[in-house]
N, C-alpha and C positions, 0 to 999 in steps of 0.2 A: 162346632159352634159357628154361626154365621158371622159375616164381617162386622155387623153391629147387632148385639144381643143384649139381654138384660138379666140381672139376678136380683132377687128380693131378699134382703137381710132383715132379721128381727132382733131388736135390742131394746131393753127397757120398755117393752110394750109398744114400741114404734116399729113401723116398717120403713126400710130404707131401700130405695131403688138404686142399683148400680148399673150404669151403662158399660157394656163390654165392647171394646174396640180392638180388633185384631190388627197386629202389626207384623210385618215381615222384615227381614233384614238381620244381618249378623250382629250379634251383641245386644239385641233388643231384650230388655228385662221386664218382668211383670211388675207394674207399679200402679199405685192407686192415687188418684187426685180428688180432693174435695174442693170445689170451687165456691167463691163468694156468693154465687147465685143459688147455692144449696144443691147443685147437681154433683153427682159422684160418678167418677169415671175410672174404669180399670183398663189399663193398656196391657193387652195380653199377647205375648209372642205366639206366632203361628206354631201349631203343634202342641200347645199346652194341653194336658189332659184335664178333663172335668174334675177329677179327684185332686189334682195339684191346685187348680184354680179355687175350688171350694175350700181347701185347707188354708190358703192364703187369706181368702175373704173371711173365713171364720176367725183367724188369728187377728185380723185387723178391724173386726166389727166394732169393738169398743172405741178404738182410735177414730174411726169414721164418725161414730155417734158423737164423740166429744168435739171433733172439729165442726160438725154441723151445729152443735149447741153454741160453740163460740161465735160462729157467724150469725146465728139467730140472735144472740145477745146484742151484737153490734147493730143489727137491723132494727131492734126495738128502740134504739136511741137515735136512729136516723129518721129525719123528717124530710118530706119532699121539698125541693127547691121552689121558691117563688120568684127568685131573682129580683129582690127589692133591697133597698138600702137597709143595712143593719145585719144582713145575713153574713155568715162566716164561710169563707172558701179557703181551701188549703193550697199552699205553695211551698215546696221544699220542707214539708213537715210542720209548717206553722199555719195557724189560722189567721186569716186576714179579713177584716170587715169590708163588705161591699158597699160602695157609695155610688148611686146612680144619679147622673145629671141629665135631665131632659133638655136638650139643646137642639131644636129643630133646624137651625140655620148654620150649624158648624159641623165639621167632619166628625165622624164617629171614631172614638179612640178608646183604648184600654191601657192604663198605666198603673204601675205601683208607685204610690206616693205616701211617704211616712207610714208605711205599714198597712196602708189601705189599698184595696183594688178600686180604682176610680174609673168608672165607665161613663163616657159621654155618648148619648144615643139620641137619634133623631125621632125614633118611634119608641115610646115607652111600652114595649111589649115584652113579656117574659121570654118569648121565643127568640126575639132579636137580641136581647141581652145575653141569653144563653149562647147563641151562635158567636157573638163577639168574644165572649169569654173563652169558648172552645178554640177559636182561632188564635187567641192570645196564648193559651196553654200550649198549642202545637208549636207556635213560634218559639216560645221559651224552651220547650222540650228539645227542639232541634239544637239550640245553643248549649243547653245544660248537658245533654247526652253526649254530644260530640266532645265537649270539654272533658267530661268524666272518662269517656272512652280513651282519649289521648293520655290522660293522667294514669290510667290503669294498665295500659298496654305494656309498659316496661316490666310489670310484675308477672306477665304471662309470657314466659320465654319461648313457648312453642309457637307463638303468633309472629310470623315474620313480616307480614304487611298488614296494615290496618284494614279490617273487614268492611265491606259495604254496610251502611247503616240506613235503615228506613223506619218510618213511623206508621203505625196502623192501629186504629181504635179496635180493641178486642174486649169481649165480655168476660172471658175466663182466664186470660193469660196476661202476664206482665211483659213477656218477651218470648221469642223463639229463635232458633238458629236453623236455617235451611241447609239441606245437604250440600248446596253450592257455597256455603259459607257466609251468606247474608244474615246479619243480625237485625231482627225486627223488634222494636220496642213500642209499648203502649204509651201514648202521650200522657195518659192519666198518671203515669208513674212519676211525672215531674211534681206531683202534689206530695210525694212521699219524702221523708228525710234523705239526705244525701247518702248516708251509709246504706240505706235500703236500695237506693238507685245503684250504688256500687255493687251490692250483692247480686242484683239481677244482671247487670252487665258482665260481671265476672262469671256468673253461672253460664251465660251464653258463650262467653269466650272459652270456657272449659269444654263446651260442646264442639268447638273447632278442633279439639284434640280427641275427644271421646264423644261419639254421637249418641251414646246411650247413658243410662244412669247406673252403670255398673260400679264396682269398687274403684276402678282406676279413675273414673270421673270424680267421685267424691274425694279421692285422694288429692287430685289436682286442686279442687275447690278448697279443701282443708289447708293446703299449703299457701294459697294466695289470700285466703280470708279465714283464719282459724276460728273466728267467732261468727261464722255465717249463719248458724242456726238461730242466734239471737236476733239478727237482723231479719231473717225470714219470718220468725214468729211475730216480730213487731209489724212487718208488712202485712202478714195475714190478718192480724188483729185490726188493722186500719183499712183493709181492702174495701169493705162495704162503703165507708165514708169517702174513700178516694174515688170510687167508681160511681158515686151517687150523682144523679142528674137533677 
């Protein structure tokens, strides 16, 4: 198998493309990811035989198909943003109405006021309003993520010092943990409920102890967040709306 390859699965009369990505390193396990953009990825440890890969894909085909159906159902209810007054935008799991003020001679600002997102803009263009909102989300995400990281660290006894934290817009991930121990979070995550944010942060903190998704990793996550599956399912169900532009 090459470093990046593909398999085609068939279920319910539909064909599903699965991108295969080879990974090296001790402890790497074969895992399948279904992303909100409807792409499917299988992370395959180096040396995995075609027979073993095909067996796993065959056993997981229905699960993949169901996850794709769930994401498609959310997409059908998502409409493109126009960035005009009256739209709803998420913050910490709640919808907030957008109110746009066209004020050519005053500084441009974004603020939360009485449950509304109030945007004062000099140029009433959708692109400008979008950029101002994105900057506001990044600023809020920095504060929220650092606060939640500090609150959760005492529960992860294997973390001796607070890890480096950075933000990066990502299309298919809420977060990741580098081999050097830096945790990267998607600013869009600040639109999700606090428990979902905590799930992603704890997931990445567990990777500081176990860099793969083996039994030891899930054991750590289970201990620090016994109901993590419920929060993951809720986050997966909201992903398309959270990432919507």
